[in-house]
C-alpha positions in Angstrom: 2.2 25.1 3.1 0.1 21.9 2.6 1.7 18.7 4.1 3.2 16.6 1.3 2.5 12.9 0.6 4.9 11.2 -1.8 3.1 8.3 -3.5 4.8 5.6 -5.6 1.9 3.9 -7.3 2.1 0.4 -8.7 0.5 1.5 -12.0 -1.1 4.5 -13.8 -4.5 3.0 -13.2 -4.1 2.7 -9.5 -2.7 6.2 -9.3 -6.1 7.4 -10.5 -7.7 5.6 -7.5 -5.2 7.3 -5.2 -5.9 10.7 -6.6 -9.7 10.2 -6.1 -9.2 9.1 -2.5 -6.4 11.6 -1.5 -7.4 13.7 1.5 -8.1 17.4 1.0 -5.5 19.8 2.2 -2.5 17.6 1.3 -0.1 17.9 -1.6 -0.1 14.5 -3.3 3.1 14.0 -5.4 3.5 10.9 -7.6 7.1 9.7 -7.8 9.2 6.9 -9.4 10.3 4.0 -7.4 13.9 3.8 -8.6 16.4 6.4 -7.4 13.7 8.0 -5.4 16.2 9.6 -3.0 17.0 11.9 -5.9 13.5 13.2 -6.2 13.4 17.0 -5.5 10.0 16.6 -3.9 11.3 14.5 -1.1 12.9 17.4 0.7 9.4 18.7 1.7 7.8 15.3 2.2 6.1 14.4 5.5 4.5 11.1 4.4 5.7 8.3 2.1 3.1 5.8 0.6 4.5 2.9 -1.4 5.2 -0.8 -1.7 8.2 -2.3 0.0 10.1 -2.7 -3.3 10.9 1.0 -3.0 14.5 1.2 -1.7 14.7 3.3 1.4 18.2 3.4 2.8 19.9 6.1 4.8 20.3 8.3 1.7 16.5 8.3 1.2 15.9 9.5 4.8 18.6 12.2 4.4 16.8 13.5 1.4 13.5 13.5 3.3 14.3 15.1 6.7 10.7 16.0 7.5 9.3 12.5 7.1 6.8 11.5 9.8 5.6 8.1 8.5 6.3 5.5 5.8 3.0 3.9 5.0 3.1 0.6 3.0 0.4 -0.5 0.7 1.3 -4.1 1.4 1.1 -6.4 4.4 4.6 -7.7 4.1 7.7 -5.6 4.9 10.6 -8.0 4.9 12.3 -6.1 2.1 12.4 -2.8 4.1 15.5 -1.7 5.8 14.2 -1.5 9.3 17.6 -0.3 10.7 17.5 2.7 8.4 14.0 3.6 9.6 15.1 3.2 13.2 18.1 5.5 12.7 15.8 8.1 11.0 13.3 7.6 13.8 10.5 7.2 11.2 7.7 4.7 12.0 6.7 2.1 9.4 3.0 1.0 9.0 1.7 -1.8 6.8 -1.6 -1.8 5.1 -3.8 -2.7 8.0 -5.2 -5.8 6.5 -6.4 -4.2 3.3 -5.6 -7.4 1.3 -6.6 -9.9 4.0 -9.8 -11.0 2.3 -8.0 -11.5 -1.0 -5.2 -13.6 0.6 -7.6 -15.7 2.6 -9.7 -16.4 -0.5 -6.5 -17.3 -2.4 -5.4 -19.7 0.4 -8.8 -21.5 0.2 -8.6 -21.6 -3.6 -5.2 -23.3 -3.3 -6.6 -25.8 -0.8 -9.4 -26.7 -3.2 -7.3 -26.7 -6.3 -4.7 -29.1 -4.8 -7.3 -31.3 -3.1 -9.4 -31.7 -6.2 -6.5 -31.9 -8.7 -7.9 -29.0 -10.7 -4.7 -28.4 -12.7 -4.5 -32.0 -13.7 -8.2 -32.0 -14.6 -7.9 -28.9 -16.7 -4.8 -30.2 -18.5 -6.6 -33.5 -19.3 -9.7 -31.9 -20.6 -8.0 -29.3 -22.6 -5.7 -31.9 -24.2 -8.6 -34.1 -25.2 -7.9 -36.8 -22.6 -11.2 -36.1 -20.7 -10.5 -37.9 -17.4 -6.9 -38.6 -18.2 -7.5 -41.8 -20.1 -6.4 -43.8 -17.1 -7.3 -44.4 -13.4 -8.9 -41.5 -11.7 -6.5 -39.7 -9.3 -7.2 -39.6 -5.6 -9.0 -36.4 -4.6 -10.2 -35.1 -1.2 -12.9 -32.9 0.2 -12.3 -30.0 2.6 -15.3 -30.9 4.7 -14.5 -32.4 8.1 -10.8 -32.0 7.5 -8.5 -30.4 10.1 -6.9 -27.1 9.0 -3.8 -25.9 10.9 -3.2 -22.2 10.5 0.3 -21.0 11.4 0.0 -17.3 12.2 -3.4 -16.2 13.4 -3.3 -12.5 12.5 -5.7 -10.6 10.4 -5.4 -12.9 7.4 -5.2 -16.1 9.5 -8.5 -15.2 11.2 -10.2 -14.6 7.9 -8.9 -18.0 6.7 -10.3 -19.6 9.8 -13.8 -18.1 9.2 -13.8 -19.3 5.5 -12.6 -22.7 6.5 -15.3 -23.1 9.1 -17.9 -22.2 6.4 -16.5 -25.3 4.5 -17.1 -27.4 7.6 -13.4 -27.7 8.5 -12.1 -28.1 12.0 -9.6 -25.3 12.7 -6.5 -25.2 14.9 -3.8 -22.7 15.1 -0.3 -21.9 16.3 0.8 -18.3 17.0 3.3 -16.8 19.4 0.4 -14.6 20.5 -2.5 -16.7 21.8 -6.1 -15.7 21.8 -8.1 -15.7 25.0 -10.3 -18.7 25.5 -13.4 -16.6 24.7 -11.9 -15.3 21.5 -10.9 -18.9 20.5 -14.5 -20.0 21.1 -16.0 -17.1 19.1 -13.7 -17.9 16.2 -14.1 -21.6 16.5 -10.4 -22.4 16.7 -8.2 -24.4 19.1 -4.5 -23.6 20.0 -1.9 -26.2 19.3 1.9 -26.2 19.6 3.6 -26.1 16.3 4.8 -29.7 16.2 1.4 -30.8 17.5 -0.3 -28.9 14.7 2.0 -30.3 12.0 1.3 -33.9 13.1 -2.5 -33.6 13.3 -3.5 -31.2 10.4 -4.8 -32.4 7.1 -4.0 -29.0 5.6 -1.5 -26.5 6.9 -1.8 -22.8 5.8 1.0 -20.4 6.5 0.3 -16.7 7.5 3.3 -15.4 9.3 5.7 -12.5 8.4 9.2 -13.4 7.4 11.8 -12.6 10.0 14.6 -14.4 11.8 12.2 -16.5 13.9 10.1 -17.7 11.0 12.7 -18.4 8.3 12.5 -22.1 7.6 9.9 -22.4 10.3 8.7 -25.4 8.3 11.8 -27.5 7.7 12.6 -31.1 7.0 11.7 -32.1 10.5 8.2 -30.5 10.4 7.5 -31.9 6.9 8.5 -35.4 8.0 5.9 -35.2 10.8 3.0 -34.3 8.4 0.5 -36.9 7.3 1.3 -38.5 3.9 -2.1 -37.3 2.6 -1.6 -33.7 3.9 -1.4 -30.5 1.9 0.7 -27.4 2.7 -0.3 -23.9 1.4 2.0 -20.9 1.6 0.7 -17.4 0.8 3.0 -15.6 3.2 6.7 -15.6 2.2 8.7 -18.3 0.4 11.6 -18.8 2.9 9.0 -19.6 5.7 9.4 -23.1 4.2 12.7 -24.8 3.6 12.2 -25.1 -0.2 14.7 -27.9 -0.8 13.1 -30.0 2.0 9.7 -29.3 0.6 10.8 -30.5 -2.9 12.2 -33.7 -1.4 9.0 -34.4 0.5 6.8 -33.7 -2.5 8.9 -35.5 -5.1 9.0 -38.6 -2.8 5.2 -38.3 -2.3 5.5 -38.0 1.4 2.9 -35.3 1.1 -0.2 -35.2 -1.0 0.6 -31.8 -2.4 1.3 -28.1 -2.0 -0.2 -24.8 -3.1 2.5 -22.1 -3.3 2.1 -18.4 -4.1 5.6 -17.5 -2.9 9.1 -18.7 -3.4 12.6 -18.3 -2.1 13.5 -16.4 -5.3 10.9 -14.5 -7.2 10.3 -15.0 -10.0 11.6 -18.6 -9.5 14.3 -19.6 -11.9 13.4 -22.0 -14.7 15.4 -24.8 -13.1 13.6 -24.6 -9.8 12.6 -28.3 -9.4 9.2 -27.4 -7.8 8.1 -26.2 -11.2 8.3 -29.7 -12.6 6.2 -31.5 -10.0 2.6 -32.6 -10.7 1.4 -32.4 -7.1 2.0 -28.7 -6.8 -0.2 -25.8 -7.8 1.8 -22.6 -8.3 0.7 -18.9 -8.5 2.8 -15.8 -9.0 2.7 -14.0 -5.6 -0.8 -12.8 -6.6 -2.7 -13.7 -3.5 -2.8 -10.1 -2.3 -3.5 -7.8 -5.3 -7.0 -7.6 -6.5 -8.8 -4.7 -8.1 -11.2 -4.6 -5.2 -8.5 -4.0 -2.5 -6.6 -1.2 -4.2 -9.3 1.1 -2.8 -8.8 -0.4 0.7 -5.1 0.0 0.5 -5.2 3.7 -0.3 -8.1 4.2 2.1 -6.1 2.8 5.0 -3.0 4.6 3.9 -4.6 8.1 3.7 -6.5 7.5 7.0 -3.3 6.8 8.8 -1.6 9.8 7.2 -4.4 12.0 8.5 -4.2 10.5 12.0 -0.5 11.4 12.2 -1.2 14.8 10.8 -3.7 15.4 13.6 -1.1 14.4 16.1 -2.4 10.9 16.8 -0.3 7.8 16.9 -0.2 5.8 13.6 -2.0 2.5 13.3 -0.5 -0.8 12.2 3.2 0.1 13.0 5.2 -3.0 12.5 6.2 -4.6 15.8 10.0 -4.2 15.2 9.5 -0.5 15.3 6.8 -0.3 17.9 9.0 2.1 20.0 8.5 4.7 17.2 4.7 4.5 17.2 4.3 7.3 19.8 1.9 5.1 21.9 
C-alpha cells in the first residue's frame, strides 16, 4: 500500500501545483482544514502537509496513529500545539525558507515605503493634491543608513544581502551568533539588542514568536530608538508591544513603522494603529507569492521522501528537536 500524504491546500489553484509536484509512489489525499480529525483518510496517513491554521490537537493524532511527520507550508508555527505533537512523538518541520525571498523583499518594500512616504504621496496625487498642497514632508534614503536585523535566520540573512545592495550598513542581534568569518562574508556585525536598538536607523524583525520573543520590543526598547528611526515587522505581531508602539508613533517619537503583522489578525476596526499617518500596513502578505507556492510544495515533498527513505527530516522546529531522529 502506497504511503499516504494528507494535504490541506490553501486554495484550489495551489492544490493543482501540489498535484503536479507530488512524488510518485505516494497516495496524495486532499482534505479540509476544519474538523480534519474526522477525515476517514487520516487513519492511514503517514504524512501531513498543511498550514498552521489546521487544528491538530490530541484527537487529531489519535485519528492518525501512523503519522511520521507534520510538514508545514509556512515558516511560522506559533499556532501549532507543540505539546500535542510531543505527546504523539511526531516531528514538526516548517517550510525550509521557501518564502524567505518574498518576506525579505516585503521588508525592504516597507522600509522604502515608510522612508519615502509612498502612501502619503499616492493619497495626495490620487486626490488631486499633487504634492499635498503644503510643505513637502521629510523623507529619507536607505543608502548609508544602519539597518538592525533582529533574528538572523534564513529570512534575516536575505534581508541583510538586499540591504547591502542598497548601500546600508547592517548589524544584527540573534541568540545564535555567526562566526567572525560568516559575519565578514555576509557583511554584518553583531550587536547586543539594546545596543542595536539605540544605534539603528531602521530595525527589521525576523524572529519566531515564543515566550522569549513576545514583546521583545517593548516601551523600553522603543524609547531607546532614534526619533527618526523606522521599525518594520514581518514576523509576528506580539513580538512588539503594540500599545507601546502606538504611543511612540502617535507622539512622533519614531519616524514611522511598516507592519505586516498584528496582535489580532485581522486587526479590529478600532485598532488605533490604523488611524496613524506614519504607519504603512499590509495584511500578513509578506510570505505568500505565486512564485513560492512551488518552493513550499517542493520542500514539503522532498522532506516527506527523506523520511520515507528512513532519513531524518529537515527543518524540524527547535522545540521538537528531540523528535528529529538526528
